[in-house]
C-alpha positions as CSV (number, residue, x, y, z in Angstrom):
1,M,137.7,136.9,-71.9
2,N,135.4,135.9,-69.0
3,R,134.3,132.3,-68.7
4,L,131.3,130.3,-67.6
5,S,131.7,127.3,-65.3
6,P,134.9,125.3,-65.2
7,V,133.5,121.9,-66.2
8,P,133.5,120.8,-69.8
9,L,133.1,124.4,-70.7
10,L,134.7,126.9,-68.3
11,A,131.7,129.2,-67.9
12,I,133.4,132.4,-68.3
13,C,132.1,134.7,-65.6
14,A,133.1,138.3,-65.2
15,L,136.8,138.7,-64.9
16,I,138.3,140.9,-62.2
17,L,141.8,141.8,-63.2
18,I,142.7,144.4,-60.6
19,G,145.3,146.9,-61.9
20,C,148.3,147.3,-59.7
21,G,151.9,148.4,-60.3
22,G,153.7,150.1,-63.1
23,G,153.2,150.4,-66.8
24,P,152.4,153.3,-69.1
25,S,150.7,156.1,-67.2
26,N,148.8,157.2,-70.3
27,F,146.5,154.1,-70.4
28,K,142.9,155.2,-70.9
29,P,139.6,153.5,-71.0
30,D,138.4,152.3,-74.4
31,A,134.8,153.6,-74.5
32,K,133.9,151.7,-77.7
33,S,134.6,148.1,-76.7
34,G,132.3,146.2,-74.4
35,M,133.0,143.7,-71.6
36,P,135.0,140.7,-72.7
37,G,133.0,137.6,-73.4
38,T,132.2,134.7,-71.2
39,A,132.8,131.2,-72.6
40,P,132.5,127.7,-71.4
41,D,135.9,126.2,-70.7
42,A,137.7,129.4,-71.5
43,P,137.7,133.2,-71.4
44,A,136.1,135.6,-73.8
45,A,136.3,138.9,-75.6
46,A,134.9,142.3,-76.2
47,S,132.8,144.0,-78.9
48,G,132.6,147.5,-80.4
49,S,129.8,150.0,-80.6
50,S,130.7,152.2,-83.5
51,S,132.6,151.7,-86.7
52,Q,135.7,153.2,-88.2
53,S,137.4,151.7,-91.3
54,S,140.5,152.6,-93.0
55,S,142.5,151.3,-95.9
56,P,145.0,148.6,-94.9
57,P,148.4,150.2,-94.7
58,S,151.2,148.9,-96.9
59,Q,153.8,147.2,-94.7
60,P,157.5,146.5,-95.3
61,A,158.8,143.0,-94.9
62,P,158.9,142.0,-91.2
63,P,162.3,142.6,-89.4
64,P,164.1,139.6,-87.9
65,P,162.7,138.0,-84.8
66,S,163.0,140.2,-81.7
67,S,165.7,139.5,-79.2
68,S,163.6,141.1,-76.4
69,L,161.9,137.8,-75.7
70,P,163.6,135.4,-73.2
71,T,165.1,132.1,-74.1
72,P,163.1,129.3,-72.4
73,P,165.0,126.9,-70.2
74,G,165.7,123.4,-71.5
75,D,163.0,121.9,-69.3
76,A,160.2,124.1,-70.6
77,A,157.1,122.5,-71.9
78,V,156.6,123.2,-75.6
79,L,153.0,122.8,-77.0
80,D,153.5,123.2,-80.7
81,Q,151.2,123.2,-83.8
82,I,148.2,123.7,-81.5
83,Q,146.0,124.7,-84.4
84,N,146.0,121.1,-85.5
85,T,144.9,119.5,-82.2
86,T,141.3,118.2,-82.0
87,D,140.6,117.9,-78.3
88,N,139.3,120.5,-75.9
89,W,138.4,123.1,-78.5
90,N,135.1,125.1,-78.1
91,S,133.3,128.1,-79.5
92,C,130.2,130.2,-78.8
93,S,128.7,133.6,-79.4
94,T,126.7,134.3,-76.3
95,C,129.7,133.9,-74.1
96,A,131.6,136.5,-76.1
97,Q,129.4,139.1,-74.4
98,G,129.3,141.4,-77.4
99,T,126.7,143.7,-78.6
100,N,124.9,141.1,-80.7
101,K,125.0,137.3,-80.6
102,T,124.8,135.1,-83.7
103,D,124.3,131.5,-84.7
104,N,126.4,132.0,-87.7
105,F,129.9,131.1,-86.5
106,W,132.3,128.1,-86.9
107,M,135.9,127.0,-86.9
108,S,137.6,124.6,-89.2
109,P,141.0,122.9,-88.6
110,H,143.4,121.4,-91.1
111,T,142.9,124.2,-93.7
112,S,145.4,124.0,-96.5
113,S,145.0,127.5,-97.9
114,P,145.9,130.0,-96.6
115,S,148.5,128.3,-94.6
116,M,152.2,128.6,-93.7
117,S,152.6,125.0,-92.3
118,G,150.2,123.3,-94.7
119,S,147.5,123.1,-92.0
120,S,146.0,126.3,-90.5
121,R,142.8,126.7,-88.4
122,E,140.0,129.0,-89.6
123,F,137.6,131.0,-87.4
124,Y,134.5,132.6,-88.8
125,V,131.7,134.9,-87.6
126,G,128.7,136.4,-89.5
127,G,125.4,137.8,-88.5
128,P,124.0,141.2,-87.6
129,Q,126.4,144.1,-87.1
130,W,128.5,144.0,-84.0
131,S,128.2,140.2,-83.7
132,N,131.0,138.4,-81.8
133,A,132.2,134.8,-81.5
134,L,134.8,133.2,-79.2
135,F,137.1,130.2,-80.0
136,W,139.3,128.6,-77.4
137,K,141.5,125.7,-76.5
138,T,141.8,124.4,-72.9
139,Y,144.6,122.5,-71.1
140,Y,144.3,120.7,-67.8
141,E,148.0,120.5,-67.0
142,H,151.0,122.8,-66.6
143,M,149.3,124.7,-63.8
144,D,152.7,124.9,-62.0
145,K,154.2,127.0,-64.9
146,T,154.6,130.7,-64.3
147,H,156.2,132.0,-67.6
148,V,154.5,131.9,-70.9
149,L,155.7,132.5,-74.5
150,W,152.6,132.5,-76.8
151,D,153.7,132.6,-80.5
152,F,151.4,132.4,-83.5
153,Y,150.6,133.8,-87.0
154,V,147.3,135.3,-88.0
155,F,145.8,136.1,-91.5
156,W,142.8,138.0,-92.7
157,D,141.5,138.5,-96.2
158,E,140.7,141.9,-97.5
159,K,136.9,141.9,-96.8
160,S,137.5,140.5,-93.3
161,M,140.0,143.2,-92.4
162,S,137.5,145.9,-93.4
163,N,134.7,144.2,-91.4
164,I,136.5,143.5,-88.2
165,W,136.5,145.9,-85.2
166,T,138.7,144.1,-82.8
167,A,140.6,140.8,-82.8
168,E,141.2,139.5,-79.3
169,F,144.0,137.2,-78.2
170,D,143.9,135.9,-74.6
171,F,145.9,133.5,-72.4
172,W,144.5,132.4,-69.0
173,Q,145.4,130.2,-66.1
174,S,143.0,129.2,-63.4
175,I,144.8,127.8,-60.4
176,G,144.0,127.4,-56.7
177,G,140.7,129.3,-56.8
178,K,142.2,132.2,-58.7
179,E,141.9,133.2,-62.3
180,F,144.9,134.8,-64.0
181,M,143.3,136.3,-67.2
182,I,145.7,138.0,-69.5
183,G,143.5,139.4,-72.2
184,S,144.6,141.6,-75.2
185,Q,143.0,142.9,-78.3
186,C,144.1,144.7,-81.4
187,N,141.5,147.4,-81.5
188,F,141.5,148.2,-85.2
189,G,138.5,150.5,-84.8
190,D,140.3,152.9,-82.4
191,G,143.8,152.1,-83.5
192,F,145.4,150.8,-80.3
193,W,146.3,147.6,-78.5
194,D,144.1,147.2,-75.5
195,L,144.5,145.3,-72.2
196,W,141.6,144.1,-70.1
197,D,141.1,145.6,-66.6
198,S,138.7,143.4,-64.8
199,A,138.6,145.4,-61.6
200,A,137.2,148.4,-63.6
201,K,135.4,146.1,-66.1
202,Q,136.8,147.9,-69.1
203,W,139.4,147.7,-71.8
204,L,142.4,150.0,-71.5
205,H,144.1,151.6,-74.5
206,S,147.8,151.1,-74.3
207,D,150.1,153.6,-76.1
208,I,150.9,150.9,-78.7
209,P,149.2,151.6,-82.0
210,C,147.3,148.9,-83.9
211,Q,146.2,150.0,-87.3
212,R,144.4,147.8,-89.7
213,M,146.9,145.2,-90.8
214,E,147.7,144.4,-94.4
215,P,145.3,141.7,-95.7
216,G,146.4,138.7,-97.6
217,K,149.6,138.4,-95.4
218,W,150.6,136.4,-92.4
219,H,151.3,138.5,-89.3
220,H,153.4,137.3,-86.4
221,I,152.1,137.8,-82.8
222,Q,154.3,137.0,-79.8
223,W,153.4,137.5,-76.2
224,F,155.7,137.1,-73.1
225,L,153.5,136.8,-70.1
226,E,154.1,135.9,-66.4
227,R,152.3,134.8,-63.3
228,L,153.9,136.4,-60.3
229,G,153.3,133.9,-57.4
230,S,149.7,133.6,-56.3
231,D,148.7,137.2,-56.3
232,H,149.7,139.0,-59.5
233,Y,150.3,138.5,-63.2
234,R,152.0,140.6,-65.8
235,Y,152.0,141.5,-69.4
236,N,155.7,141.7,-70.1
237,T,156.4,142.1,-73.9
238,L,154.4,142.1,-77.1
239,V,156.1,141.6,-80.4
240,V,154.2,142.2,-83.6
241,D,155.9,141.3,-86.9
242,G,159.2,141.6,-85.2
243,Q,158.6,145.0,-83.6
244,S,158.9,144.7,-79.8
245,H,156.9,146.6,-77.3
246,D,157.7,146.6,-73.5
247,I,154.5,146.7,-71.5
248,N,155.3,145.7,-67.9
249,R,151.7,146.1,-66.7
250,T,150.7,144.1,-63.6
251,F,147.2,143.0,-62.5
252,D,145.7,140.9,-59.7
253,P,143.7,137.7,-60.2
254,N,140.1,137.3,-59.4
255,P,138.6,134.5,-57.2
256,T,137.0,131.7,-59.1
257,D,135.5,128.2,-58.4
258,W,136.7,126.9,-61.7
259,K,138.9,123.8,-61.9
260,D,142.6,124.3,-62.5
261,T,143.0,124.9,-66.2
262,M,145.0,126.9,-68.7
263,G,144.2,128.0,-72.2
264,I,144.3,130.3,-75.1
265,Q,141.5,132.0,-77.1
266,W,140.7,134.2,-80.1
267,Q,137.6,136.3,-80.4
268,L,136.3,138.1,-83.5
269,D,134.2,141.2,-83.1
270,Q,132.4,142.7,-86.2
271,S,132.2,146.4,-86.9
272,A,129.0,148.3,-87.8
273,N,129.5,146.9,-91.4
274,G,128.0,143.6,-90.2
275,G,130.0,141.8,-92.8
276,D,131.6,138.3,-92.6
277,V,134.9,138.0,-90.7
278,H,137.3,135.1,-91.4
279,Q,140.5,134.7,-89.5
280,W,143.2,132.0,-89.9
281,V,145.9,131.1,-87.4
282,D,148.9,128.9,-88.0
283,N,152.1,127.7,-86.3
284,V,150.5,128.2,-82.9
285,K,152.9,127.5,-80.0
286,L,152.8,127.8,-76.3
287,T,156.1,127.5,-74.3
288,V,155.6,127.4,-70.6
289,W,158.1,127.0,-67.7
């Protein structure tokens, strides 16, 4: 979730999310995941260093949408069906800062199957074990917005779910010489949702479990995030397949010389299996106000 320089590709440098304020007191370092990646024009993710696989659990039908998320005001900016856009998308492996880099990665928009809307976006990474790849979309407006609802669906096939160690989902906003990086990952290998602590340069396990998800099925991820003035930002609420989790974890931004930008990214981290990982996303929407 780091970035390189801010021009065409935000060179994702090391993030520094300084922990401050409340949240679960039982957060603990995730020793298996490495430093989040560093990508041009966006942030990046982490990688694992040992493997652990388990059979995908059988899941009941998702409950109705959670009411724990706020209702955006009428003047909110709604960026919908982002997976179908063609501008300001980038990808790389080196910037993912994982254990191994690979040249075998790509993304493909306008995929008809699997799809919910009729047009999903596919991400892929292959290569040696513990390879990583980062995929991101950058925006150059809406820097005045402080509240974020990020809503999307994600799908893995059976082989990909057995080969993946972590799936990272990040939102960032770089504004006024400060980077507000809100990085999260479903750590399938260790079985927890993680948050990135840049001050300590480590992922932190939350107390929210994240077991391997049922393959061949669309899973609904919703994040409510917030920038608190010019000095803090907060993970408020995570909703997974309709199940809501209050996080309320606050961090500080790190200084940066990047241009003012905003964006979202996904990173795929292989396990020790070294097998191919495909991931599809659909109905991707950002609502900011």
